[in-house]
LUMMAR-601237 format. One record per residue: x, y, z of N, C-alpha, C in turn. Coordinates in steps of 0.2 Angstrom, whole numbers, plus 5000, padded with zeros to 4 digits. Example, Ala and Ser with C-alpha at 12.3 -4.5 7.8 and 13.67 -1.06 7.14 Angstrom:
5066 4972 5039 5062 4978 5039 5066 4984 5039
5064 4989 5035 5068 4995 5036 5064 5000 5039
//
This chain:
5121 4835 5145 5114 4837 5147 5109 4834 5143
5104 4831 5146 5098 4828 5143 5095 4833 5138
5093 4830 5133 5089 4834 5128 5093 4839 5124
5099 4839 5125 5104 4844 5121 5106 4840 5115
5105 4843 5109 5109 4841 5103 5115 4844 5103
5121 4840 5104 5127 4843 5104 5130 4844 5097
5135 4849 5097 5138 4851 5091 5143 4845 5089
5143 4843 5082 5147 4838 5080 5154 4840 5079
5159 4836 5080 5166 4838 5079 5167 4839 5072
5172 4844 5071 5174 4846 5064 5170 4851 5061
5165 4850 5057 5161 4855 5054 5157 4859 5059
5157 4866 5057 5153 4870 5062 5146 4869 5061
5142 4870 5067 5135 4869 5066 5132 4876 5067
5127 4878 5062 5124 4884 5062 5116 4883 5062
5113 4887 5067 5106 4887 5067 5103 4893 5064
5099 4893 5059 5096 4899 5056 5089 4899 5058
5087 4905 5062 5081 4906 5064 5077 4910 5059
5072 4907 5056 5068 4910 5051 5068 4907 5044
5063 4905 5042 5063 4902 5035 5060 4906 5030
5060 4912 5030 5059 4916 5024 5064 4917 5019
5064 4921 5014 5069 4921 5009 5076 4923 5012
5076 4927 5017 5083 4929 5020 5086 4923 5024
5082 4919 5028 5085 4914 5031 5087 4908 5027
5083 4907 5022 5084 4901 5017 5090 4903 5013
5091 4909 5011 5097 4911 5007 5103 4910 5011
5103 4913 5018 5109 4912 5022 5111 4905 5023
5105 4901 5024 5107 4893 5025 5110 4890 5019
5108 4892 5013 5110 4889 5007 5118 4891 5006
5120 4897 5008 5127 4899 5008 5131 4895 5013
5128 4894 5018 5132 4890 5024 5132 4883 5023
5127 4880 5019 5126 4873 5019 5132 4869 5016
5136 4872 5012 5142 4869 5009 5147 4867 5013
5148 4872 5019 5153 4871 5023 5152 4870 5031
5145 4870 5032 5143 4869 5039 5137 4865 5039
5136 4862 5045 5129 4858 5046 5124 4863 5048
5119 4864 5045 5114 4869 5045 5107 4866 5047
5104 4870 5052 5097 4868 5054 5093 4875 5053
5088 4875 5049 5083 4880 5049 5077 4879 5053
5075 4884 5057 5069 4883 5061 5064 4889 5059
5059 4887 5057 5053 4892 5055 5047 4891 5059
5045 4897 5062 5039 4896 5067 5033 4895 5063
5032 4897 5057 5025 4896 5054 5025 4888 5051
5019 4887 5049 5018 4880 5047 5021 4879 5039
5023 4884 5036 5026 4884 5029 5031 4889 5029
5035 4888 5024 5041 4892 5022 5039 4898 5018
5044 4903 5018 5043 4908 5013 5042 4915 5016
5040 4916 5022 5039 4922 5025 5033 4926 5021
5035 4932 5018 5030 4936 5014 5029 4934 5007
5032 4928 5005 5032 4925 4999 5027 4919 4999
5021 4920 4997 5016 4915 4997 5011 4915 4992
5009 4910 4990 5004 4909 4984 4998 4905 4986
4992 4906 4983 4986 4902 4984 4982 4901 4978
4978 4896 4978 4973 4896 4973 4966 4899 4975
4964 4904 4971 4958 4907 4972 4953 4906 4966
4948 4903 4967 4943 4901 4961 4947 4897 4956
4951 4893 4958 4955 4888 4954 4961 4892 4950
4962 4898 4952 4968 4902 4949 4973 4903 4954
4979 4901 4952 4985 4903 4957 4987 4910 4956
4989 4913 4962 4991 4920 4962 4995 4921 4968
5000 4925 4968 5005 4927 4974 5000 4931 4978
5001 4929 4985 4998 4933 4990 5002 4938 4994
5009 4938 4992 5013 4942 4996 5017 4946 4990
5024 4947 4991 5028 4950 4986 5027 4946 4979
5026 4950 4974 5025 4946 4967 5030 4948 4962
5035 4953 4964 5040 4954 4959 5046 4957 4963
5052 4957 4959 5058 4960 4962 5062 4964 4957
5066 4968 4959 5070 4973 4955 5074 4968 4950
5073 4969 4944 5077 4965 4939 5084 4969 4938
5084 4975 4939 5091 4979 4938 5096 4978 4943
5094 4975 4949 5098 4973 4954 5099 4965 4954
5105 4962 4953 5106 4955 4951 5104 4950 4956
5104 4951 4962 5104 4946 4967 5098 4941 4967
5092 4944 4966 5086 4940 4965 5086 4936 4959
5087 4939 4953 5086 4936 4947 5092 4930 4946
5098 4932 4949 5103 4927 4948 5101 4921 4953
5099 4922 4959 5097 4916 4963 5091 4912 4959
5086 4915 4956 5081 4912 4953 5084 4907 4947
5088 4910 4944 5092 4906 4938 5096 4900 4941
5099 4901 4946 5103 4896 4949 5098 4890 4952
5092 4892 4954 5088 4887 4956 5083 4884 4950
5085 4886 4944 5081 4884 4938 5074 4886 4937
5073 4892 4940 5066 4895 4940 5065 4899 4934
5060 4899 4930 5059 4903 4924 5057 4910 4926
5061 4915 4924 5060 4922 4925 5055 4925 4920
5050 4929 4923 5045 4933 4918 5045 4940 4920
5042 4944 4916 5042 4951 4917 5035 4954 4916
5033 4959 4920 5026 4961 4919 5024 4962 4912
5018 4960 4910 5015 4961 4903 5014 4968 4902
5013 4972 4907 5012 4980 4906 5015 4983 4912
5017 4989 4911 5020 4993 4916 5016 4999 4917
5010 5000 4914 5006 5006 4915 5001 5004 4921
5000 5010 4924 4995 5009 4930 4991 5016 4931
4986 5016 4935 4982 5022 4936 4983 5024 4943
4981 5031 4944 4982 5034 4950 4975 5036 4952
4972 5035 4958 4966 5037 4960 4966 5045 4961
4961 5048 4959 4960 5055 4961 4953 5056 4964
4952 5063 4965 4945 5064 4968 4940 5063 4964
4941 5063 4957 4936 5062 4952 4936 5056 4948
4941 5052 4949 4941 5046 4945 4949 5043 4944
4950 5040 4939 4957 5037 4938 4961 5041 4933
4967 5042 4934 4972 5045 4929 4978 5041 4928
4980 5041 4922 4986 5037 4921 4992 5039 4926
4996 5035 4928 5001 5036 4933 5007 5040 4928
5009 5046 4930 5014 5049 4926 5020 5045 4925
5023 5045 4919 5029 5041 4917 5035 5045 4919
5040 5042 4920 5047 5045 4921 5048 5048 4928
5044 5047 4933 5045 5050 4939 5050 5046 4943
5053 5049 4948 5058 5045 4953 5054 5045 4959
5051 5039 4961 5047 5038 4967 5041 5044 4967
5038 5045 4961 5033 5050 4961 5035 5057 4960
5042 5059 4961 5044 5066 4960 5044 5067 4952
5041 5072 4950 5041 5073 4942 5047 5077 4940
5048 5076 4934 5054 5079 4931 5053 5086 4928
5046 5087 4926 5044 5093 4924 5037 5094 4926
5035 5101 4926 5028 5102 4928 5023 5100 4923
5025 5100 4916 5021 5098 4911 5018 5091 4912
5023 5086 4915 5021 5079 4915 5015 5078 4920
5014 5083 4925 5009 5082 4930 5004 5088 4930
5003 5091 4924 4999 5097 4924 4992 5096 4925
4989 5090 4924 4982 5088 4926 4981 5085 4932
4986 5084 4936 4986 5081 4943 4987 5086 4949
4989 5092 4947 4991 5097 4953 4987 5103 4951
4985 5107 4957 4982 5113 4956 4987 5118 4953
4985 5124 4951 4989 5129 4947 4995 5131 4952
4993 5132 4958 4999 5135 4963 5004 5129 4964
5002 5123 4965 5007 5118 4965 5011 5117 4959
5008 5117 4953 5011 5117 4947 5017 5122 4946
5015 5128 4948 5020 5134 4948 5026 5132 4952
5024 5129 4958 5030 5128 4962 5035 5123 4959
5032 5118 4956 5036 5113 4952 5040 5116 4947
5036 5120 4943 5039 5124 4937 5045 5128 4939
5045 5132 4945 5050 5136 4947 5055 5133 4951
5055 5127 4953 5060 5124 4957 5067 5125 4955
5069 5125 4949 5076 5126 4947 5078 5133 4949
5073 5138 4950 5075 5145 4952 5077 5145 4959
5076 5140 4963 5077 5140 4970 5082 5135 4972
5088 5136 4970 5093 5130 4972 5094 5130 4980
5095 5124 4982 5096 5122 4989 5103 5121 4991
5104 5122 4998 5111 5120 5000 5111 5113 5001
5117 5110 5000 5118 5102 5001 5115 5100 5008
5111 5094 5008 5109 5091 5014 5115 5088 5017
5116 5089 5024 5121 5086 5028 5119 5080 5032
5112 5080 5033 5109 5075 5038 5103 5072 5035
5102 5066 5036 5096 5063 5034 5089 5066 5036
5084 5066 5032 5078 5069 5033 5072 5065 5031
5066 5066 5032 5061 5062 5029 5060 5064 5022
5057 5059 5018 5056 5060 5011 5051 5066 5010
5046 5066 5014 5041 5072 5014 5045 5079 5015
5049 5079 5020 5052 5085 5021 5056 5088 5015
5060 5083 5012 5064 5086 5007 5060 5087 5000
5055 5083 4999 5052 5083 4992 5047 5089 4993
5044 5090 4999 5039 5096 5000 5043 5102 4999
5049 5103 5002 5053 5109 5002 5055 5111 4995
5056 5106 4991 5058 5107 4984 5052 5108 4979
5047 5104 4979 5042 5104 4974 5035 5104 4977
5034 5105 4984 5028 5106 4987 5024 5100 4990
5020 5101 4994 5017 5096 4998 5012 5092 4994
5009 5095 4989 5004 5092 4984 5007 5086 4980
5014 5087 4979 5017 5082 4975 5018 5076 4980
5020 5077 4986 5020 5072 4991 5014 5068 4992
5008 5072 4993 5002 5069 4994 4999 5065 4989
5000 5067 4983 4996 5064 4977 5001 5060 4973
5007 5060 4973 5012 5056 4969 5017 5052 4973
5020 5055 4978 5025 5051 4981 5022 5046 4986
5017 5048 4990 5014 5044 4995 5011 5037 4992
5008 5037 4987 5005 5031 4984 5011 5026 4982
5016 5029 4979 5022 5025 4977 5026 5022 4982
5027 5027 4987 5031 5025 4993 5027 5020 4997
5021 5021 4998 5017 5017 5002 5016 5010 4999
5017 5009 4992 5016 5003 4989 5022 4999 4990
5028 5002 4992 5034 4998 4993 5035 4997 5001
5033 5002 5005 5034 5001 5012 5028 5001 5016
5022 5002 5013 5016 5003 5017 5017 5008 5023
5020 5013 5021 5022 5018 5026 5020 5025 5024
5022 5030 5027 5020 5037 5026 5027 5041 5025
5027 5046 5020 5033 5049 5018 5035 5054 5023
5031 5056 5028 5034 5061 5033 5037 5057 5038
5037 5050 5038 5040 5046 5043 5046 5042 5041
5047 5042 5034 5052 5037 5031 5058 5041 5029
5064 5038 5030 5070 5041 5029 5072 5042 5021
5074 5048 5019 5076 5049 5013 5082 5045 5011
5087 5045 5015 5093 5041 5014 5092 5034 5013
5088 5031 5017 5087 5024 5017 5082 5021 5012
5076 5025 5010 5071 5023 5006 5072 5025 4999
5074 5031 4998 5075 5033 4991 5082 5036 4990
5087 5032 4990 5094 5034 4990 5096 5038 4984
5092 5037 4978 5094 5041 4972 5092 5049 4974
5087 5050 4977 5085 5057 4979 5090 5059 4984
5092 5055 4989 5097 5057 4994 5103 5059 4991
5105 5056 4986 5112 5058 4983 5111 5065 4979
5105 5066 4976 5104 5073 4974 5103 5078 4979
5100 5076 4985 5100 5081 4990 5107 5083 4993
5111 5078 4993 5118 5079 4996 5122 5084 4992
5120 5084 4985 5124 5088 4981 5121 5096 4981
5115 5096 4983 5112 5103 4983 5110 5105 4977
5108 5111 4976 5106 5114 4970 5098 5112 4968
5097 5112 4962 5090 5111 4960 5089 5103 4959
5083 5101 4962 5081 5094 4962 5079 5092 4955
5075 5096 4951 5073 5095 4944 5079 5095 4940
5084 5099 4941 5089 5100 4936 5094 5093 4937
5094 5091 4944 5098 5085 4945 5095 5079 4942
5088 5079 4942 5085 5073 4939 5086 5073 4932
5085 5078 4929 5086 5079 4921 5080 5076 4918
5081 5075 4911 5075 5072 4907 5074 5065 4909
5068 5062 4907 5067 5055 4908 5072 5051 4904
5074 5045 4907 5079 5041 4904 5075 5038 4897
5080 5037 4892 5077 5035 4886 5074 5028 4887
5069 5027 4882 5066 5020 4883 5071 5015 4882
5070 5009 4886 5075 5004 4885 5071 4997 4885
5074 4992 4883 5070 4986 4883 5072 4982 4889
5076 4985 4893 5078 4981 4900 5072 4982 4905
5069 4977 4907 5064 4978 4912 5066 4980 4919
5062 4983 4922 5063 4986 4929 5062 4980 4934
5057 4976 4933 5054 4971 4938 5054 4964 4934
5055 4959 4939 5055 4952 4936 5050 4948 4941
5047 4943 4939 5044 4938 4943 5046 4931 4941
5043 4927 4944 5044 4920 4942 5037 4917 4939
5038 4913 4934 5032 4910 4931 5029 4905 4936
5023 4906 4938 5020 4902 4943 5020 4905 4949
5023 4911 4950 5023 4915 4956 5030 4915 4960
5031 4921 4962 5038 4922 4966 5038 4918 4972
5032 4915 4975 5032 4911 4980 5036 4904 4979
5037 4903 4972 5041 4897 4971 5048 4897 4973
5050 4903 4974 5057 4904 4976 5059 4901 4982
5056 4902 4988 5057 4899 4994 5056 4891 4994
5051 4889 4990 5050 4882 4990 5056 4878 4986
5059 4882 4981 5065 4879 4977 5071 4879 4982
5071 4885 4986 5077 4885 4990 5077 4880 4995
5071 4878 4998 5071 4873 5003 5073 4866 5000
5070 4865 4994 5072 4858 4991 5080 4858 4990
5083 4864 4988 5090 4864 4987 5094 4863 4993
5091 4866 4999 5094 4865 5005 5094 4858 5007
5088 4855 5007 5088 4848 5009 5093 4843 5005
5093 4845 4998 5098 4841 4994 5105 4842 4996
5107 4848 4999 5113 4849 5002 5114 4846 5009
5109 4843 5012 5110 4840 5018 5108 4844 5024
5105 4850 5023 5103 4854 5028 5096 4851 5031
5095 4853 5037 5088 4851 5040 5084 4857 5040
5078 4857 5038 5073 4862 5037 5067 4860 5041
5065 4864 5046 5059 4862 5050 5054 4868 5051
5048 4867 5050 5043 4872 5050 5039 4870 5057
5035 4875 5059 5031 4875 5065 5035 4874 5071
5041 4877 5071 5046 4877 5076 5048 4884 5078
5044 4887 5082 5046 4894 5084 5052 4893 5089
5056 4898 5090 5061 4898 5095 5059 4903 5100
5060 4901 5107 5058 4905 5112 5064 4908 5116
5070 4906 5115 5076 4909 5118 5082 4907 5115
5087 4912 5116 5094 4911 5114 5098 4912 5120
5103 4908 5121 5108 4909 5127 5115 4908 5125
5119 4912 5127 5126 4912 5125 5129 4906 5129
5134 4902 5127 5137 4897 5130 5145 4899 5129
5149 4895 5133 5156 4896 5132 5159 4895 5125
5155 4891 5121 5158 4889 5115 5153 4891 5109
5148 4894 5110 5143 4896 5105 5136 4898 5108
5131 4895 5105 5124 4897 5107 5120 4891 5109
5115 4892 5113 5110 4887 5114 5103 4890 5112
5100 4886 5108 5094 4888 5105 5088 4884 5107
5083 4887 5110 5078 4883 5113 5071 4884 5109
5069 4879 5106 5062 4879 5103 5057 4880 5108
5052 4884 5106 5046 4885 5110 5042 4879 5111
5039 4878 5117 5035 4872 5118 5039 4866 5119
5046 4866 5120 5050 4860 5121 5050 4859 5128
5049 4864 5133 5049 4862 5140 5055 4859 5142
5061 4862 5139 5067 4859 5140 5069 4852 5137
5064 4849 5134 5065 4843 5131 5070 4843 5125
5070 4849 5122 5075 4849 5116 5078 4856 5116
5085 4855 5116 5089 4861 5115 5094 4860 5110
5095 4865 5105 5100 4864 5100 5106 4868 5102
5112 4865 5102 5118 4869 5103 5122 4870 5096
5124 4876 5095 5127 4878 5089 5133 4883 5090
5138 4882 5085 5143 4887 5085 5141 4894 5083
5136 4895 5079 5134 4901 5077 5126 4901 5076
5123 4907 5076 5116 4908 5075 5115 4914 5070
5111 4913 5065 5108 4918 5061 5101 4919 5062
5100 4926 5064 5093 4928 5065 5090 4931 5059
5085 4928 5056 5082 4930 5050 5074 4931 5051
5072 4934 5056 5065 4935 5058 5064 4943 5058
5057 4945 5058 5055 4952 5059 5058 4955 5065
5059 4961 5065 5062 4965 5070 5059 4964 5077
5053 4964 5078 5050 4962 5085 5052 4956 5088
5052 4950 5083 5054 4944 5086 5062 4944 5087
5066 4947 5083 5073 4947 5084 5075 4951 5091
5071 4956 5092 5072 4960 5098 5071 4956 5104
5065 4952 5104 5064 4948 5110 5069 4942 5111
5072 4939 5106 5077 4934 5106 5083 4937 5109
5085 4943 5107 5091 4946 5109 5091 4950 5115
5086 4950 5118 5085 4955 5124 5090 4953 5130
5090 4947 5131 5094 4944 5137 5102 4945 5136
5104 4942 5130 5111 4941 5128 5114 4947 5125
5110 4951 5120 5113 4956 5117 5109 4962 5117
5108 4965 5123 5103 4970 5124 5104 4976 5120
5110 4978 5118 5111 4984 5114 5108 4983 5107
5109 4977 5104 5106 4975 5098 5098 4975 5098
5096 4972 5104 5088 4971 5105 5085 4978 5105
5088 4983 5108 5086 4990 5109 5085 4993 5102
5090 4992 5098 5090 4995 5091 5084 4992 5087
5083 4985 5088 5078 4982 5084 5071 4984 5087
5070 4984 5093 5064 4986 5096 5061 4993 5094
5066 4997 5093 5064 5004 5091 5062 5005 5083
5062 4999 5080 5060 4999 5073 5053 4998 5072
5049 5003 5070 5042 5002 5069 5041 4997 5063
5035 4994 5063 5033 4989 5058 5026 4991 5055
5025 4989 5049 5018 4990 5046 5015 4983 5045
5009 4982 5046 5006 4976 5045 5001 4978 5039
4999 4973 5035 4995 4974 5030 4991 4968 5028
4985 4969 5024 4981 4963 5023 4980 4963 5015
4981 4957 5012 4980 4956 5005 4973 4952 5004
4969 4955 5000 4963 4951 4998 4963 4949 4991
4963 4943 4989 4963 4941 4982 4956 4939 4980
4953 4942 4975 4946 4941 4974 4946 4938 4967
4942 4932 4966 4941 4929 4960 4934 4932 4958
4934 4935 4952 4928 4938 4949 4926 4935 4942
4920 4936 4940 4919 4934 4933 4923 4938 4928
4926 4935 4924 4931 4939 4919 4927 4945 4916
4921 4944 4915 4917 4949 4912 4917 4956 4916
4918 4955 4923 4918 4961 4927 4923 4965 4925
4929 4963 4922 4935 4967 4921 4935 4969 4913
4930 4967 4909 4930 4969 4902 4932 4976 4901
4937 4977 4896 4938 4984 4894 4944 4987 4899
4946 4984 4904 4951 4987 4909 4958 4986 4906
4962 4991 4906 4969 4990 4904 4974 4992 4910
4980 4990 4909 4985 4992 4914 4985 4987 4920
4990 4988 4924 4992 4983 4929 4987 4984 4936
4985 4990 4937 4981 4991 4943 4980 4999 4945
4979 5000 4951 4977 5007 4953 4981 5008 4960
4984 5014 4961 4987 5016 4967 4982 5021 4970
4981 5021 4976 4977 5026 4980 4981 5030 4985
4982 5037 4983 4985 5041 4988 4981 5042 4994
4984 5042 5000 4980 5042 5006 4975 5048 5007
4978 5054 5004 4973 5060 5004 4967 5058 5000
4968 5055 4995 4962 5053 4990 4958 5048 4994
4961 5043 4996 4957 5038 5000 4953 5040 5005
4956 5045 5009 4952 5048 5015 4946 5052 5012
4947 5056 5007 4942 5060 5004 4936 5056 5001
4938 5050 4998 4933 5046 4995 4930 5041 5000
4932 5040 5006 4930 5035 5010 4932 5028 5009
4938 5028 5005 4941 5021 5003 4946 5019 5009
4946 5012 5010 4951 5009 5014 4957 5006 5011
4956 5004 5004 4961 5001 5001 4967 5006 4999
4973 5003 4998 4978 5008 4996 4980 5006 4989
4978 5000 4986 4980 4998 4980 4976 4992 4977
4976 4991 4971 4973 4985 4968 4977 4983 4962
4978 4977 4961 4982 4974 4955 4977 4970 4951
4977 4971 4945 4973 4967 4940 4978 4961 4938
4978 4956 4942 4984 4951 4941 4985 4948 4934
4979 4946 4931 4979 4943 4925 4982 4948 4919
4981 4955 4920 4983 4960 4916 4991 4961 4917
4993 4960 4923 5000 4962 4925 5004 4956 4923
5002 4950 4924 5006 4944 4923 5003 4939 4918
5007 4938 4913 5004 4933 4908 5003 4926 4911
5007 4924 4916 5006 4917 4919 4999 4917 4923
4997 4922 4925 4991 4922 4929 4985 4923 4923
4986 4927 4918 4981 4928 4913 4980 4922 4909
4985 4918 4909 4984 4911 4905 4980 4906 4908
4979 4907 4915 4975 4903 4919 4967 4905 4918
4966 4911 4916 4960 4914 4917 4955 4911 4911
4949 4910 4913 4944 4908 4908 4938 4912 4910
4934 4909 4913 4928 4912 4915 4929 4917 4921
4934 4916 4925 4936 4920 4931 4943 4924 4930
4943 4929 4934 4950 4933 4934 4951 4935 4941
4957 4937 4943 4959 4938 4950 4961 4946 4950
4959 4949 4956 4961 4955 4958 4965 4954 4965
4970 4958 4966 4973 4958 4972 4972 4965 4975
4969 4965 4981 4967 4972 4984 4972 4972 4991
4975 4978 4992 4979 4979 4997 4976 4984 5002
4976 4982 5009 4974 4987 5014 4979 4987 5019
4979 4993 5023 4983 4994 5029 4990 4997 5027
4991 5002 5032 4998 5005 5032 5000 5005 5039
5006 5008 5039 5009 5009 5046 5004 5013 5051
5003 5010 5057 4999 5013 5062 4991 5013 5060
4990 5009 5055 4983 5008 5053 4981 5001 5053
4978 4999 5058 4977 4991 5059 4970 4989 5059
4966 4993 5056 4959 4992 5056 4957 4985 5052
4960 4985 5046 4960 4979 5042 4963 4973 5045
4968 4974 5048 4972 4968 5052 4968 4965 5057
4964 4969 5061 4960 4967 5066 4953 4964 5064
4951 4966 5058 4944 4964 5056 4944 4957 5054
4938 4954 5054 4937 4947 5051 4937 4947 5044
4937 4941 5041 4938 4940 5034 4932 4943 5030
4926 4942 5033 4920 4945 5030 4920 4952 5029
4922 4956 5034 4923 4963 5033 4928 4965 5028
4934 4962 5028 4939 4963 5023 4937 4962 5016
4933 4957 5015 4931 4955 5009 4926 4960 5007
4921 4963 5011 4916 4968 5009 4920 4974 5008
4925 4976 5012 4928 4983 5010 4932 4982 5003
4935 4977 5002 4939 4976 4996 4935 4976 4990
4929 4973 4991 4924 4973 4985 4921 4979 4984
4919 4983 4989 4916 4989 4988 4921 4994 4986
4927 4995 4988 4932 5000 4986 4934 4998 4979
4936 4992 4977 4938 4990 4971 4932 4992 4966
4926 4991 4967 4921 4992 4963 4920 5000 4962
4921 5004 4967 4921 5011 4966 4927 5014 4962
4933 5011 4963 4938 5013 4959 4938 5011 4952
4935 5006 4950 4935 5003 4943 4929 5005 4940
4924 5008 4944 4918 5011 4941 4913 5006 4938
4913 5000 4942 4908 4994 4940 4907 4990 4946
4902 4987 4947 4901 4982 4952 4904 4975 4951
4908 4973 4956 4912 4967 4955 4908 4962 4959
4908 4956 4957 4904 4950 4960 4909 4944 4962
4913 4945 4967 4917 4939 4969 4914 4933 4970
4917 4927 4967 4914 4921 4968 4919 4916 4973
4925 4919 4974 4929 4916 4979 4934 4921 4981
4938 4920 4986 4943 4924 4989 4948 4921 4993
4953 4924 4994 4958 4922 4999 4961 4929 5003
4961 4928 5009 4964 4934 5013 4970 4932 5017
4975 4936 5017 4981 4935 5021 4983 4941 5025
4985 4940 5031 4987 4946 5035 4995 4945 5036
4998 4950 5034 5006 4951 5035 5007 4955 5041
5007 4952 5047 5009 4955 5053 5016 4957 5054
5017 4963 5055 5024 4966 5055 5028 4965 5049
5024 4965 5043 5027 4963 5037 5032 4967 5034
5032 4974 5036 5037 4978 5033 5039 4983 5038
5046 4983 5039 5049 4988 5043 5049 4995 5041
5048 5000 5045 5048 5007 5043 5055 5010 5044
5058 5012 5039 5065 5015 5039 5064 5022 5041
5064 5024 5048 5064 5030 5050 5070 5034 5049
5070 5041 5049 5075 5045 5048 5081 5043 5053
5087 5042 5050 5093 5039 5054 5093 5032 5053
5089 5029 5049 5089 5021 5049 5096 5018 5048
5100 5021 5043 5106 5018 5041 5111 5018 5047
5111 5024 5051 5115 5024 5057 5113 5018 5062
5106 5017 5063 5104 5012 5067 5106 5005 5065
5106 5004 5058 5108 4997 5056 5116 4997 5057
5120 5002 5057 5127 5001 5058 5128 5000 5066
5124 5003 5070 5125 5001 5077 5122 4994 5079
5117 4992 5076 5114 4985 5076 5120 4980 5074
5122 4981 5069 5127 4976 5066 5134 4976 5071
5136 4982 5073 5141 4982 5078 5140 4978 5084
5134 4979 5087 5132 4975 5093 5132 4968 5092
5129 4966 5086 5129 4959 5085 5135 4956 5084
5140 4959 5080 5146 4957 5079 5150 4956 5085
5149 4960 5090 5153 4960 5096 5151 4954 5100
5145 4951 5099 5143 4945 5103 5146 4939 5101
5149 4939 5094 5152 4933 5092 5148 4927 5090
5149 4924 5084 5145 4919 5082 5138 4920 5081
5136 4927 5079 5129 4929 5078 5129 4934 5072
5124 4933 5068 5122 4938 5063 5115 4939 5062
5113 4944 5059 5106 4946 5058 5105 4947 5051
5099 4946 5048 5098 4948 5041 5090 4949 5040
5088 4951 5035 5081 4952 5034 5080 4959 5031
5073 4960 5030 5071 4967 5027 5072 4972 5032
5074 4971 5038 5075 4977 5043 5081 4980 5042
5085 4978 5038 5092 4981 5037 5093 4985 5031
5094 4983 5025 5096 4987 5019 5091 4987 5014
5085 4985 5015 5080 4985 5009 5075 4980 5010
5069 4981 5008 5063 4977 5009 5062 4972 5003
5065 4973 4998 5064 4969 4992 5069 4963 4992
5067 4958 4988 5071 4952 4987 5078 4953 4986
5080 4957 4981 5088 4957 4980 5091 4960 4986
5088 4965 4990 5092 4967 4996 5092 4962 5001
5087 4958 5002 5086 4953 5007 5092 4947 5005
5092 4946 4999 5097 4941 4997 5104 4943 4999
5106 4949 4997 5112 4952 4999 5114 4952 5006
5109 4954 5010 5110 4954 5017 5111 4947 5020
5107 4943 5017 5108 4936 5020 5115 4933 5018
5117 4934 5012 5124 4932 5011 5129 4935 5015
5128 4941 5017 5133 4945 5021 5133 4941 5028
5127 4940 5030 5126 4937 5037 5129 4930 5037
5128 4926 5031 5132 4919 5031 5139 4920 5031
5142 4925 5028 5149 4926 5028 5152 4928 5034
5148 4931 5038 5150 4933 5045 5151 4928 5050
5146 4922 5049 5146 4917 5054 5149 4911 5052
5150 4910 5045 5152 4904 5042 5160 4903 5040
//
């Protein structure tokens, strides 16, 4: 067939659709034993790992850290020769109706271990509910519920609104009443399955340790996909950007992959395909050939968000400490704020701070699931909102001299109640198709380590 790139004899040929961290890791695992082609729709690699220069300062515009206590991400960085770093400070602030308050230490995704640790954040009735929680043991949970349902039942809705929501929203850009307890906070799920008292199960805060919770990369986590791409090319893999895929078709011996815009002029034939794209894109590609998998993916809600990086005179931030501010939705609504969080990048990361002279950088996050106002707004409006809200939160007028705005469309899947059952059905449908695997944040976790693990599983399934 004219225009068809045929499979070579001998080595299996695998096409990986998606050049984010998941696709690149899957491709790397396959490159030693297969002929691999990576097709990325965007003009650059990395997915939600991206960095930019703002006012002459380099800063991550997507994910900026990964769990250090889970080894997949840090091990990969070391294999690629990238220098790991850790946050210079782990302290942060929580926005309240009247100002900023230190984020309580020792919580589990915002759930306090004692009433005393949050005595100045909750009203007396809410504090009493936390204090008396051990007196109200619960039956073991048998089925998944939302985070809000479980936590509110045990320690009250105010804990959900003021503590859990900003932390959970920082990870998933979602809402506690829509997110699965089992999938998003497995440590709480295990306690719920045992029954009894939540606070008794949590126990006292862990002893202080020198082992850091999070890690980054010197120069930005966005260096990770760039190093992966270099490594892939050195292994003989083909890595192409600006090459979206419009269709997948099953053949008698494998798969036919059709890049968009090819008008039939280019078709890739492969023994196997790995899909490493967001859920909506994966659902479209699988609709014709694996409709059961497509249906599962199509039902996954996604959140889009906007990051505005502001370069401001360093004097604007004089006297500020900590890594940044989290904004509970209930507080943001009450104060007329659109932002959900801001990061003082130079305070959080020494590699950013070392660049700072007359300027410093703040990262401001806007947008949650089902909130697309910032996504649809133009850059001028986003910049205005980010500056206004950050100024109000920090109690001083900021004066940006440069900025960068990035929109992460469908950037974070929302793990609804029953998500793990959905993933099991999805993987079963994909496996039944043969020569096909899926990976990415839609499956087992949105962080880098979880994506690396899912990518390696996908590579093993098809390679």
